[in-house]
Structures are given as structure tokens and as C-alpha cells.
N, C-alpha and C positions, 0 to 999 in steps of 0.2 A: 253589534251583531256578533253572535257567538261563532267561533271557528268550528269547522266540521267535527274535529276530534273531540271537542267539548260537548257538542250536541249529540254525538253518537258514540257511546262507550265501546261499541264493537270495533271501532278503529284503534282503540288503545291496546297495545300488546298485553298478553296474559300476565306476564311477570309484573308489569307496571300496575295493572289492575288489581292483582293480588295485594300488592304493597299499599295501594290506595284504600282498599277495603279495611286493611288492618290498621292504617293510620286513623281512619274515621271511627272505627269501633274503639280503638285505644283511647281516642279523645273523649268518647262518651263514658266508657267503663272505668278507665284508669284516672283520667284527668278531670272527670266529672263535668264536662261540657254538656249542655243540653243538646239533644238530637237536632232541634230546630236550628241552633247556631251552626252546627257542623253542616247541615243541609244547605244553609245559606252561604257559608264560606266556600264549600266545595262545589256548589251548583248541582246538588243531587236532588232527586225526587224523594218525596216522603216514603213511598212504597219501597224504593231501593234501600234507603237508610234502615228502615225497620226490618226489612228482609235480612240485611247483613247482621243486625243485632240478634235476630232470631237464630240465624245459622251459628253465630258465635256461642249463644247460650246452649245450643245442642251439641256442638262438636269442637268448641274452642276456636283458636286462630286457624287451625288446619281446615276447619269447615269453611273458611273464607276463600280458599284457593279455587281457581277455576277447574271444574271437572270436565275432562274430555268426553265428548259424546261417544257412546259405545260403538256406533256404526254397525254396518252389516257384517256378517261373518265372511271371512276371506274366501274367495273362490278357490284359490290354490292353498290347500291345507298343508300342515307340517308333513303329513304322510307323503303327499305329492312332491313336496320339496326334497324329501329324503330320496324318493324314487328318481327325481331329476338329477340329483348329484351322483347317485350310483350309476345311472345310465350314461351320463356324460363322461365320467371318469373310467368306467369299466367296459363300455360297449362302443360300437360304431353303428351308423345307420345301416350298414350291410347286415348286421345281426337282426334287423327288423325288416329285411327284404328290400331295402332301398339301394339304388345303384350309385352310391357315394360313400365316402369315408369321413366326410366332414359334417359336423353338427351345425345346424342353423336354428334360430329361435322359432321360425315358422314350422320347421319340421318337428321340433319338440312339442310345440303347441298341438300339432296334429296327433302326435302319439298320446298326449294327455287326453285328448278328446276320445281316442279309441280305447284307452285303458280305463279312464275314470268317468267319461261322459261329461266332462266340463269343456266349455268353449271359451277359450281365452285368446287374446291377440299375441303375436310374437313379441310385442313390446312388453307385455306383462311377464312373459317368460324371461325376457332379457333382464327385467328388474329383479326377479327372483334369483336368477343365476348370479347376479352381482351380490345379492344379499348372502348367498351361499359361499361367497369367496371365489367364484369362478369368473374368468375373463376370456374374451375372444383372443386367441393367440395364433401366431404362425407355427404350425407343427414341425417337428423333426421328421423329415422324410427318410425312411430306412428302406433300402433295396430289398425286394422279396428274395433276391438271389443270395443275400447275405447268409453266412453259416453261423448261427448263434454259438455253436460249440467252438468254432475257431476264434470267435470274439472272446468268449470266456477264457479259452486257453491263453490268448494273448494277454489279457488283463491279469490273470491269476498266476500264470507260469512264465511266459516268455518275457513280458516286460519287467517283472521283478528281477529276472536274471540279467537283463540288459542293464538295469539300474545298479545292481550289485557289481557287475564288471566295470561299469563306468566309475563307480566310487573307488574301486580297487586301483584303477590306473589314473585317477585324477582327471577324468574326462567329463564334459558336459553332455547333456542329452537335448537334442533339438528335433523339432517336427518340421518337415519340409513339404511344400506343395507347389503346384504350378497353376496358372490361370491366364486368361487372355482378357484384355480390355479393348472394347470396340467403340469406334466413333458413334455407333448407333445405339449404344447402351443408354437407357433412360431410366430415371427413378425419381421419386419425390412427388409431392402434390402442391397445389397452390389454391388460392381463393378466387371465386368468381361468382357471377350471377347464376342462381339455380336454373338448371336446364340448358345453360349455354357454356360449353366447354371453352376455357381460355386458350388462346393461341400462344405457343412458344416457338420462336423461329430457331431452327437448328440446321446444321449442315446436312446435305444429302450425299456427301462423299463417303466412300468406303475406306476403311483402314483400321488396323488393330496393332497392338503391341502385346508381347507375351512377357510374363513375369514368373520368376522363381523366387521363393522366399523361405526363410527358416525362422522359427520362433523358439524361445526357451522359456521355461517357467520362471526364470529370473528376470524376464522382461527384455531380453536381447532380441533384436530383429536384424537379419541380414537379407538383402534382396539383390536381384539382378533383372534389369529391364532390357529387352531386345526386340528388334523388329523381325528377327529371323524365327523360324519355327523351332520349337524345342525338340532337339534330337540329341544323340549321344555326344556329339562334338560341342554343342552349346551347353549341355549339362556339365560336361567336364570343365568348360571355361568357368561356369558358376562355382563349381567345387574348388577350383584353383583360387578364385577370388575369395571364397569363404575361408579357405585355409590361411591365406595371406592376412585376412582381417582379424584372425584369432591368435591368442597366445596359449591356448589350451586345446587338447584334442577334443573332438566332438563326435558323438554317435548320432546319426540321423535316422529318424523313423520316417519311412516314406511309403507311398502306395506302390502298387505293382505295375506302374506304367512301363511300357516297353523299353524306354531309354534307361529307366532305373535298373532293369534286369539285363541290359545288353552286355555282350562280351567286352566291348570297349570300356564301358564304365567299370565292370568288375576288375579288369586289368588295372585301371587307374587306382581303384580302391586298394588293390593288393600292393601296388607300388607305394602308396601313401598310408598304409595301414597303421603307422605310428601316429597319424594325425586325424584320420577320419575313418568311420565304419558306416555301413548301411544295414538297417534292419527293416523288415517289411511288415506293414499292417495287413490284417486279413482283407481279402478282396471284398469289394462293395461295402466298405466301412468308413466313409469320409467323416461321419459324425465323431469318430475317435480322434480326429486330427485337429488340434486347436488352430493350426495355421489356416484352416478354411475360413476363419473369421477375419483374416486379413482382407480377403476379397470382399466380404460384406462391408467392412469398414471403408475400403478404398473405392469400390465400384458403386455401391448403393448410397452410401452416406456422403461421398465427396464428388467423384468424377461424374456420376450419373445425374447430378443436379446442376452441373455447370455447362454453359454453352461453349463447346469446344469446336473450333473451326476446321482444323486439319490434323493430319497424323503427327506432324512435328510438335504441335501444341499438346496433343494427346500424350506423347512421350514425356514432354517437359512437365506437364501437370501430374502425370503418374509418378514420376520421380519425386516431385515436390510433396505429394500426398504420402508416399512411403517414407520420405525423410521426416515429415511431421509425426507420423506414427512411431518411427524409430526413436524420436526424442521424447516420447511419452511412454516410458516403460510400464507405468501402472496400467495403462490401457492394454498393453500386450499381456501382462499378467492376468488381466480379467478374462482373457480368452480361455484360461485354464480353470475358471471358476464354474463354468457352465456344466449342466448335467452331462454325464458320460465322460467328462474330462476331469472331474474332481480327483479321481483316483490317480490320474497322471500327474496332477499338480502335487498331490501328497507325496508321490514317490520320486518326483523329479527334484524337488527342493531338498537339500541335504538333510536327511534323517529326521524330517518332521513326521511324526507318527499320527498326529491328530491335526486336522485342518478345518477350521470353521469358515466357510466361504462368506459368511455375513460379516466377518470381523476384519476390516481392512488393516488393522494394526498387525495382525499375524502375517499379512503379506509383506509389509514393510520389514518386519522382524526377520522373516525368512530370507528376504533379499539381502539384508544387511549381514546375516549370518553366512550366507553363501559367498558373498564378496570377501568377508573377513577370512573365511577358510581358504579361499583362493589365494589371498595375499600370504597367509601363513605357509601354505603349500609351496608357493614360489620361493619364499624366503628360506625354507628348509631344503630346497633342492629336490622336492618330491616330483617335480615334473620329469627330471631325468630318470628317477626311479620308475615313474609311470611308463616312460617310453621303453625301459628295459623289460618291465612286466608285459607290456603290449607285445614285444617281440617274442617273449617266452610263451605267451598265451596264444600267439597266432596260430600255432598248429592245432590247438584244441578248439579254437573259436572261429577260424576263417570259413569253415564250411557253412556255418550258420549266417555269417555276415555278408559273404559275397557269393552266395550260391548261384 
């Protein structure tokens, strides 16, 4: 009894079938076997063998390859594909009268029907979007209240001045932010039967801890975890801890939270101006702060996926997660590679004028160069000179840093 694949050539893959045809024809045309012998050895039909020989005589060996059926014309044309890409990249549904800013495949299918008169499913649109190099992503949410002019001024004028002054006095630049982690924070997905949501048992208790952290483009992470609310007193404790942990001055880029701008904090900064300075981001501009990604890493990817029983365990796990991130400098560096933060990475790492975020080697090189320069500066006593320059520059710069 013949196996199925021998009885039905349609079960044989095209590449194998192409090779089989060429072997059969080669045996007849080049090795001078009779067609009948080849038919018998390979189990072919007479009509099949002579059809192959006819195709060979007309088009050579290329004529023996399987030809794909032409099929029907595509419903979504190249013109429609081009329109889809332009629309997704340059418009929002609001531009077409819809009360949403997020694109869905079903919505795009509806617009295709309105514009071109073609009816396709959302799954078809999904397929075409992937072919166009588009993917479904979580967007950057930018506050409507944000002042674009202030953002531009910060990136093109204010930040370069901060960077220049930091280089002059031998200081590092860090970005600081604050967040809270709650026992009720949840994230992540799991597998289960379709239509039946799996149960995950968690605590019903309430509780939270607050965190302050600082990141630098060289991969440094400093953090402070407390059960108290973040106010001027707690913030000053964090700044004292930060100063103790460092052997170089640091310029902090912060948002305009009330405790950042309080009189108490400004007085503290003035007293420790040789060691630390504060500069302010434009209002409503969290996307400019790489430290925001610390919370995504800690809350969404770690703590939110673990069953935490009480506040004490929450604090312990928060410290563990932050310690783990602190030990992975390359992960912290990656927070500076994202859109809108690339310019900060370029200007924070010592004198790198060109930075390709796709090349990890440059990150390692930049980190090594920064650490080498720090050692050289310490060896040559430039830290003392930097402190002297800080004191001299205090008069001209303090209004900006501790306003």
C-alpha cells in the first residue's frame, strides 16, 4: 500500500517537487534513461512524465518550477496602504470626527469603507498595518497644559547651560522623581480558559510606601523608601543621604513639586551648594524625566506581579527591587535611550557629540570614559578646584538653581 504522500503529489512541498521534476527530466535528457524506466522507478504517471519533458523543452529547467496561482486582486490596494500609513502616523480619530484619540483596526476599516468603498475586517487591516511596519503601542501621554515653548527652551538653552556648568566644576547631572507604591497596585496577565477569568488571591489591606530616586546617564541609581508622606523634611533627609553616598557634586533636574520649591529646601540647597544644586523641568513635562521609568520597572514589571501580604512586606520588596535595579547599570542607562530623552543622554555623558541609541557598544564606551575621567579628576585634585569654582559662581548662578 502506497503512503499518502506518494499517492498524492499535492502533499509534497513545492521545493521538493521542483527538485524531483528536475531529477526525472535530467535522467531522461542527460543520462539517456527511457521515460518508461523513470516512470517506473519514481512511481509517476505517463501524463505527468511527458508533461515535464514538454515543459523542459519549452522553458528549460526553470519551466519545471511550481508556478504560484495568480489569485484574485487584493482588496486593499497599495494606494490604500499608503493612506493607512499616513493616517495612522499623522492623524488621530478626532480629525475624522470621532470622540477618541486612539486608533483601532475596526475604526480604520470603517474609514476605508467610507473613503474607498471597500468592506474589510479589522483583522485584515491589522495584517496590512504589520506589513507597513506599524505596531500597536502604548502611547506617550503629554499634558495639554504643557508649554511647548518652555520645553524647547529647556532642551536647547537651559539644559546645555546646566551641562556646561556641571562640566566646569566637575559635577554629575541626575534626574530625580518621586512615586508611591500601593498594596493594591496590580499588573501583568496570565493564561486561562477563554471566557473565564482566572482568580488570583491578594490582600484586601490598605497600605503604601513612598519613594524618591535619582538616576544618571552613567547608570547610577540612588533611592530612598519611606512610609511617611514626602514633604520638605523627608526630602531633605533624602538629599542628605544622597550627598553622603556620593564623592562628587551633583546637579539634580526635578519637577516643580511643592516640596522641591519650598523655602526649607532652598535654604538647605544654599547651605550645601558646593555639593548639590536643583534645576527645574518645565511644568507638565514628565516625559523629559528618565527617572519616570524607574517606577515602570519597579511597579509594573516587579511589584505589581507579586502577591504582597502586608505593608512591611511591601517595603521590603520595594527595597529589594530597587537594589536589583541599582545593580544593573545598563538597565538604568537604557532609560536615557528613549525618544525625548536621547538629547539628555547625549549631553549628560561627558562630551559625546554623537550617540546612536541602537549601538550598545557606545553606551559601554561612554560609561568607561566617564568613570576614567572621574578618576583622573580626583587624582589631579580637580574636585577641590571644582568646589572653589562653585563658591565663586554661586553669586551668578544661585538665583537660577534655588529660586
